[in-house]
Residue, then its C-alpha position, 0 to 999 in steps of 0.5 A: x500500500x505504501x509503495x502505491x502512495x508514491x505512484x498516486x501522488x506523482x500522478x496528481x494532475x494540474x489545477x489552475x485555481x481553487x474550486x468554489x462551492x458550486x463547482x465542488x457540488x457539481x463535481x460530486x453530483x457528476x461522480x455519483x451520476x457516473x458511478x451509481x454502483x459505487x458512489x452516492x451523494x446525500x444531503x446531511x444538513x443545511x447551513x445557516x444561510x440555507x445552503x445544502x450540505x453534502x456528503x459523497x459516500x464511496x463504497x469499498x469495505x466495512x471500515x469507514x473513513x471520513x474526509x472533510x474539506x472546507x473546515x475553515x472557509x479560507x482554506x480551499x485546498x481541502x476541497x480540491x484534495x477531497x474531490x480529487x481523492x473521490x474521483x481517484x477512488x471511483x476511477x481506480x478499482x485497485x486503489x479502492x479495493x486495496x484500501x478496502x474502506x468506505x469513504x465519506x467525503x465532504x468537500x465543503x462543510x462551510x459553504x456560507x463562509x467559503x463563498x465570502x472567500x471565493x473572490x480570491x480563488x481565481x489566480x493570480x494569488x497576491x497578498x493584497x487580493x487575498x487579504x481584501x477578500x479574506x474571511x475567517x469566522x469568529x471562533x464560535x462560528x468555526x465548524x472545527x471549533x464549535x462542538x459542545x464544550x464544558x471545562x472548569x469555568x466555561x461552557x459552550x453549547x451554541x452548536x451551529x447547523x453545519x457542526x451538527x451535520x458533521x456531528x451526526x455524520x460522525x455518530x452515524x459512521x463511527x469512522x476509524x479515521x477522521x481527516x480534516x483538511x487545512x492550509x495556512x499561508x507561508x512556510x512548510x507542511x505539517x500535520x496533526x495526529x491523534x497518534x502515530x507510528x515510525x512508519x507513518x512518520x516516515x511517510x508524512x515527512x518524506x511526502x513534501x520532498x517529492x514536490x520540493x516543499x519544505x517541512x514546518x519544523x519550528x515550534x507548533x502553532x502553540x507551545x503546549x502542542x506536543x511534537x511527535x516527529x519533525x513537522x508532526x504534532x499531536x492533535x490538541x483540544x480546547x481543554x488543553x488550550x484553556x489550561x495553557x492560558x490559565x497557566x500563563x495567568x491569562x483569562x481562559x474564559x475569554x476564549x470563544x468557541x467550543x471543542x474540536x471535531x477531533x475531541x468529539x470523534x475520540x468517543x468512537x476510538x476514531x484516529x485523527x489526521x489534519x494536514x496543514x499545507x501552505x499557499x507560499x512555501x519558504x525554505x526558512x521554515x525548515x532551517x535550523x541554523x542558529x541566530x545571534x538572538x535568543x528565542x526570548x528576543x523573538x517572542x518579545x519582538x512578536x509581542x510588540x508587533x502583535x500589540x502594534x497590529x492590535x492597536x492600529x485595528x482597535x483604534x480604527x474599530x473604536x472610531x466607527x463602532x457606533x456607526x456599525x449596524x450591519x452584523x456582518x460575518x466580518x464584523x462578528x469575526x473582528x469582535x472575536x479576533x481583536x481580543x485574541x490579538x491582545x491575548x496573543x501578545x500578552x502570552x508571548x510577553x509571559x513566555x519571553x521571560x521563561x528561562x528555557x526560552x533564552x536559548x539561541x533562536x534558529x532561522x525557522x523561528x525567525x521566519x515564523x515571527x515574520x510570517x505570522x506578523x504579515x499574515x495577522x496584519x493582512x488577514x485582520x485589516x482586510x476583514x475590518x475593511x470588509x466590515x466597514x464596506x458592508x456598512x457603507x454599502x447599506x447607505x451609511x454615509x457617516x463622515x467618520x466611517x468614510x474617513x476611517x475606511x480610507x485611512x485603513x485602506x492605506x494601512x492595508x495597502x502598506x502592510x500588503x506591500x511590506x508582506x510581498x517585499x519581506x516574504x515574496x509570495x510565489x504560489x505553490x502549484x495546487x497539484x503539489x498541495x493536493x498531492x501532499x494532502x491526498x498522500x497523507x490521507x492514504x498513508x494515515x489510513x494505510x497505517x491503520x489497516x495495513x498489516 
């Protein structure tokens, strides 16, 4: 099985753009229509805006595998990967029979949010274009992080229809593996797993090299996340995040949102894989050359940069808060993420004082400080601009609103230009990202079912 994975990923075709919601649904229908003896498409729910939610089942054996794309609507690579995997399974009898599983494939679990991002799906992909149409939901509106959650002083039960649909699909199928498809902006490839093995680690860490892509071998997305192998991290829970914030002396009850799909599926003994692939690769993500600055210095630098970003965006938001009457998705997101920026900066300040962070930093860690700063600025400034634009579009001609929109637009343009100059964004061909994601899925499932 593992030898076949290499052949499979090498044969992934070229893709010229990310697929939007309508294209994904039409392609799923086509697969079900052309292969009725193998595949069936069924509606599993309805989104908050009335969009049908679909799952494509491909029959191949007793064990059930669940693959979910569009988990975060600003991460469209997963939809392309899920669709390519589905096509491959129905067209390649050997592939389907060798894995011997029944596959449940959801190409887009958040169609409402995905549609808001579709303007930047068409190439070319630049930071300015990306940020100006960027949308990431508030944490309590993210399918991945809105499962029921209760821990210490917090409780979350505002389960969205999309999350409920995914929850019911997990309950129904009780899969041996849940594959959640994600991507970021800069850097290298990395993975989250519930558990792993030396065989799987080797497969996952060598996959990107087939496409000339680096691994992300620096610190994980949060310092409490356990590193299992280079670029392989243990999946984490909302409970762990809560306890980590509490350990830093921060208020964990400010964390919006619920538990993850990973934590929910654990009740069935379901293994979990999340693949994280970047739009723009950079070799610095896997460079461990020591620098002449300490990691504490980098954490302090990131804290100051995040604080400055927070100050600029909060000042703009506060200047027009009384004029914002449209409860747009972008506005709700900014109400969530502005406090998150302040908490992130404070967490870095606390960590900078820890003795074990006074060690020399490496290039990969410097890169992550730079990349995260640019990503944060462009993402959140773009969303705040969209929130202001929605208010202007409804006919609000308040002078404060127009002035702040123009001022923020200038800031956004400057930040996007700085990002392009600092970390030149040469997009990775989509086929390479699809190859990594699909290869990782097949490897993770093979590790469970292969002798």
